[in-house]
C-alpha positions as CSV (number, residue, x, y, z in Angstrom):
1,M,51.5,49.1,19.1
2,T,54.7,49.5,17.1
3,R,56.5,51.1,20.0
4,V,55.5,48.3,22.4
5,V,56.7,45.5,20.1
6,S,60.0,47.3,19.5
7,Q,60.4,47.8,23.2
8,E,59.7,44.1,23.9
9,R,62.3,43.1,21.3
10,T,64.9,45.5,22.9
11,H,64.1,44.1,26.4
12,R,64.5,40.5,25.2
13,E,67.8,41.2,23.6
14,A,69.1,42.8,26.7
15,I,67.8,40.1,29.0
16,L,69.2,37.3,26.7
17,E,72.7,39.0,26.7
18,A,72.7,39.4,30.5
19,W,71.5,35.8,30.9
20,Q,74.2,34.4,28.7
21,Q,76.9,36.4,30.4
22,T,75.8,35.5,33.9
23,L,75.6,31.8,33.1
24,E,78.6,31.9,30.7
25,I,76.6,30.1,28.0
26,D,76.3,30.8,24.2
27,S,72.5,30.3,23.8
28,A,69.3,30.0,25.8
29,R,65.7,29.2,25.1
30,D,62.9,31.6,26.1
31,D,61.3,29.0,28.3
32,E,64.5,27.8,30.0
33,N,64.4,28.1,33.8
34,F,67.4,30.1,35.2
35,F,68.0,27.7,38.1
36,D,67.7,24.6,35.8
37,A,70.3,26.2,33.5
38,G,72.9,26.4,36.4
39,G,71.8,29.6,38.2
40,N,71.9,29.9,42.0
41,S,71.3,32.6,44.6
42,V,74.8,34.2,44.0
43,L,74.3,34.2,40.2
44,L,70.8,35.6,40.7
45,V,72.3,38.8,42.2
46,Q,74.8,39.0,39.4
47,L,72.0,38.6,36.8
48,Q,70.1,41.5,38.5
49,R,73.1,43.7,38.3
50,S,73.7,42.9,34.6
51,L,70.0,43.4,33.8
52,T,70.1,46.8,35.5
53,A,73.1,47.9,33.5
54,K,71.6,46.7,30.1
55,L,68.0,47.7,30.6
56,G,68.6,51.0,32.3
57,F,66.3,50.2,35.2
58,K,66.2,47.8,38.1
59,I,64.1,44.6,38.1
60,P,63.5,43.6,41.7
61,L,65.1,40.3,42.8
62,Q,61.7,38.8,43.6
63,E,60.6,39.4,40.0
64,I,63.6,37.5,38.6
65,F,63.2,34.8,41.3
66,H,59.6,34.2,40.5
67,H,59.8,34.7,36.7
68,P,63.0,32.8,36.0
69,T,62.8,32.5,32.2
70,I,63.8,34.9,29.4
71,G,60.2,35.0,28.1
72,E,58.7,35.7,31.5
73,L,61.3,38.4,32.3
74,T,60.7,40.1,29.0
75,R,57.0,40.3,29.8
76,R,57.7,41.6,33.3
77,A,60.1,44.2,32.0
78,E,57.3,45.5,29.7
79,V,54.9,45.7,32.6
80,L,57.5,47.5,34.9
81,T,58.3,50.1,32.2
82,L,54.6,50.8,31.4
83,A,53.3,50.7,34.9
84,P,52.6,54.0,36.7
85,A,54.8,55.1,39.6
86,P,54.3,52.6,42.4
87,T,54.1,55.0,45.3
88,E,50.3,54.7,45.5
89,R,50.1,50.9,45.2
90,Q,48.3,49.2,48.0
91,E,49.5,45.6,47.6
92,L,51.1,43.7,50.4
93,N,53.6,40.9,49.6
94,L,53.2,37.9,51.9
95,Y,56.4,35.8,51.8
96,C,55.6,32.2,53.0
97,L,58.2,29.8,54.4
98,P,57.5,26.1,54.7
99,Y,58.0,23.6,57.5
100,A,61.1,21.3,57.7
101,G,61.6,19.2,54.6
102,C,58.6,20.8,52.8
103,S,58.5,22.6,49.5
104,A,57.1,26.1,49.4
105,R,54.7,24.9,46.6
106,V,52.4,24.0,49.5
107,Y,51.4,27.7,49.4
108,D,50.7,27.8,45.6
109,R,46.9,27.3,46.2
110,W,46.8,30.3,48.5
111,K,47.3,32.7,45.5
112,A,43.8,32.2,44.2
113,S,42.1,32.4,47.6
114,V,43.5,35.6,49.2
115,P,42.1,39.1,48.7
116,E,43.2,41.2,45.8
117,F,45.5,43.4,47.9
118,L,47.5,40.4,49.0
119,N,50.3,38.9,46.9
120,V,51.4,35.4,48.1
121,I,55.0,34.7,47.4
122,P,56.2,31.1,48.4
123,V,59.8,31.2,49.4
124,E,61.6,28.0,48.2
125,L,64.5,26.7,50.1
126,P,67.5,25.0,48.4
127,G,67.1,21.3,47.7
128,R,63.3,21.2,47.1
129,G,60.6,22.2,44.6
130,S,61.9,24.6,41.9
131,R,65.3,24.5,43.6
132,C,65.6,20.8,43.9
133,T,69.0,20.7,42.2
134,D,70.5,23.2,44.7
135,R,72.5,21.9,47.6
136,P,70.5,21.9,50.9
137,I,72.0,24.5,53.3
138,S,72.6,23.4,56.9
139,S,73.9,26.8,58.2
140,L,71.4,29.4,59.3
141,P,73.6,32.5,58.3
142,E,74.2,31.0,54.9
143,L,70.6,30.1,54.4
144,L,69.5,33.6,55.5
145,D,71.9,35.1,53.0
146,D,70.4,32.9,50.3
147,L,66.8,33.7,51.1
148,S,67.2,37.4,51.6
149,A,68.3,37.7,48.0
150,G,64.7,36.9,47.0
151,I,63.0,39.4,49.3
152,D,62.1,42.7,47.8
153,A,62.3,44.7,51.0
154,D,63.6,47.8,49.2
155,G,60.6,48.1,46.9
156,H,57.6,50.3,47.3
157,V,55.3,47.4,48.2
158,P,55.2,46.6,52.0
159,Y,55.7,43.0,53.0
160,A,54.9,40.5,55.7
161,F,56.2,37.0,56.6
162,F,54.3,33.8,57.2
163,G,56.0,30.6,58.5
164,H,54.7,27.3,59.6
165,S,56.7,25.3,62.3
166,F,60.4,25.5,61.3
167,G,59.4,28.1,58.7
168,A,58.3,30.4,61.5
169,I,61.8,30.5,63.0
170,L,63.2,31.2,59.5
171,A,60.7,34.0,59.0
172,Y,61.6,35.6,62.3
173,E,65.3,35.4,61.7
174,L,64.9,36.6,58.1
175,G,63.0,39.6,59.2
176,K,65.7,40.4,61.8
177,K,68.5,40.0,59.2
178,L,66.8,42.4,56.7
179,I,66.5,45.0,59.5
180,S,70.1,44.5,60.6
181,D,71.2,44.9,56.9
182,G,69.6,48.3,57.0
183,R,66.6,47.3,54.9
184,P,62.9,48.0,55.8
185,G,61.4,45.4,58.1
186,P,58.2,43.4,57.7
187,R,54.8,44.9,58.4
188,S,53.8,41.8,60.3
189,L,55.1,38.4,61.3
190,V,52.6,35.5,61.2
191,V,53.8,32.4,63.0
192,S,52.1,29.1,62.8
193,A,52.5,25.9,64.9
194,C,55.9,26.9,66.2
195,S,57.4,27.4,69.7
196,P,59.0,30.8,70.2
197,P,62.8,31.0,69.6
198,H,63.9,30.3,73.1
199,L,61.9,27.0,73.1
200,A,62.4,26.0,69.5
201,T,65.7,24.1,69.8
202,P,65.1,20.3,70.5
203,E,66.5,19.2,73.8
204,V,68.3,16.2,72.1
205,P,70.0,16.7,68.7
206,V,68.4,14.8,65.8
207,F,70.2,15.8,62.6
208,D,73.3,13.6,63.0
209,R,71.6,10.3,63.8
210,P,71.7,7.2,61.4
211,D,68.9,7.2,58.9
212,R,66.7,4.7,60.8
213,D,67.1,6.5,64.1
214,F,66.7,9.8,62.4
215,R,63.3,8.8,60.9
216,N,62.1,7.3,64.2
217,R,63.0,10.5,66.1
218,L,61.3,12.7,63.5
219,L,58.2,10.6,64.0
220,E,58.4,11.2,67.8
221,L,58.9,14.9,67.3
222,R,55.7,15.1,65.1
223,G,57.3,17.9,63.0
224,T,57.3,15.9,59.8
225,P,54.2,14.4,58.1
226,P,54.0,10.6,58.9
227,E,53.0,9.9,55.3
228,L,56.4,11.2,54.2
229,L,58.4,9.3,56.9
230,E,56.6,6.1,55.9
231,N,57.4,6.4,52.2
232,E,60.8,4.8,51.5
233,E,61.3,6.3,48.1
234,L,60.5,9.8,49.2
235,M,62.7,9.6,52.3
236,E,65.7,8.6,50.1
237,L,65.2,12.0,48.4
238,Y,64.2,14.0,51.4
239,I,66.6,12.8,54.2
240,P,69.4,15.2,53.1
241,V,66.9,18.1,53.0
242,I,65.3,17.3,56.3
243,R,68.8,16.8,57.9
244,A,69.8,20.2,56.7
245,D,66.8,21.8,58.3
246,Y,67.2,20.0,61.6
247,S,70.9,20.8,61.6
248,I,69.8,24.4,61.7
249,L,67.1,23.8,64.3
250,D,69.3,21.6,66.5
251,N,72.1,24.2,66.6
252,Y,69.7,27.2,66.8
253,R,70.5,29.7,69.5
254,P,68.5,32.9,69.3
255,D,70.5,36.1,70.1
256,D,69.5,38.8,72.6
257,S,68.0,41.1,70.0
258,A,64.5,39.6,70.3
259,D,62.3,42.4,69.0
260,I,61.2,41.9,65.4
261,G,59.8,45.4,65.3
262,C,56.3,44.6,64.0
263,P,53.1,43.0,65.1
264,I,53.1,39.2,65.6
265,F,50.1,37.1,64.8
266,A,50.3,33.5,66.0
267,L,48.2,30.4,65.0
268,Y,48.1,27.2,66.9
269,G,46.4,23.9,66.5
270,S,43.7,22.8,69.0
271,A,45.2,19.3,69.1
272,D,48.9,20.3,68.9
273,D,50.4,19.2,72.2
274,D,53.8,20.8,71.5
275,A,52.9,24.3,70.2
276,N,49.8,24.8,72.3
277,E,48.2,28.0,73.5
278,T,50.6,28.5,76.4
279,V,53.7,27.9,74.4
280,I,52.5,30.1,71.4
281,G,51.6,32.9,73.8
282,Q,55.3,33.3,74.6
283,W,55.9,34.8,71.1
284,D,54.6,38.0,72.8
285,A,58.1,38.5,74.2
286,Y,59.5,39.0,70.6
287,T,57.9,42.2,69.7
288,R,57.2,45.6,71.4
289,A,54.3,46.0,68.9
290,S,51.0,44.1,69.2
291,F,50.6,40.4,69.7
292,S,47.6,38.2,69.1
293,A,46.9,34.5,68.8
294,H,44.2,32.4,67.4
295,E,43.3,28.7,67.7
296,I,42.8,26.6,64.5
297,P,41.1,23.2,64.6
298,G,43.6,20.4,64.0
299,D,47.0,19.0,65.0
300,H,50.5,20.3,64.2
301,F,49.7,20.0,60.4
302,F,46.5,22.1,60.4
303,L,48.2,23.9,57.6
304,H,46.8,21.2,55.3
305,S,43.5,20.4,57.1
306,A,42.3,24.0,57.8
307,E,43.7,25.9,54.8
308,G,40.6,28.0,54.3
309,E,40.4,29.2,57.9
310,I,44.1,30.0,58.0
311,I,43.8,32.1,54.8
312,S,40.8,33.9,56.2
313,R,42.4,34.7,59.5
314,I,45.7,35.9,58.0
315,S,43.9,38.0,55.4
316,A,41.8,39.7,58.1
317,H,44.9,40.4,60.2
318,L,46.9,41.8,57.2
319,A,44.0,43.8,56.0
320,A,43.9,45.5,59.4
321,I,47.7,46.0,59.4
322,R,47.5,47.5,55.9
323,Q,45.0,50.2,57.1
324,R,47.5,51.5,59.7
């Protein structure tokens, strides 16, 4: 017990020093969130480097990203140093990306419902949720740089991506970026309620319209929940975020390197007229590996109405992938 307490105290001192140097501050509380204290994706990478130098071992970016306080990082450092070598671990990280304008907190409930082998990691975009103070990013390359910092593709635990609607395009492009950066690719890509890349760009741009026209067009496109569009106070907060997402989508042009290099599993709503079975089936062209699709009861936002079935289908698919 004495050794552990001493080690925890050493870890905390090293983490506190790295934290203060990175943020250029004189003091910090154990429960203070790194991003609330002025941190961003660039400083996150700097913090990781400083932690590695001071602790003598590397804490994965995803650990820092999802445990963004000194207290949490101290506890995680203890777990990482006492854990056995991870080469035999069987976990699979599932990074989940939300639809346009949505917070990744929509996936928080999944964590308690998936099988033990599966680790659900919501991927928060700038401008919402825990990153609400960050500037929304309207450039796809810049956003991919930002998000890739939170993906532990270099660790011993394999990973997969899930994305709903706009989130599926981000998941696809993020997987390709990691591969092009020389990092291991995902074990699977699960896309939900989303047209394939060559059909994803709206025919008429939306992002640069005046607020009222912008909201009306979003209602027509059925890619944003009506209850959000009808709430004046919420829309004041979310219009910049949704504009940033649609700026990416309106200007999206997939390149010729279509193959994601892993199986694609697609979900589509039985009452979704836009991303129907025929449209979803065209994701088959984006991998040389296996492709399969499954219908889920509901419209474009079956993510909310059929959560249990979605989790069940994804878990079964990833369990099979994990066995290979």
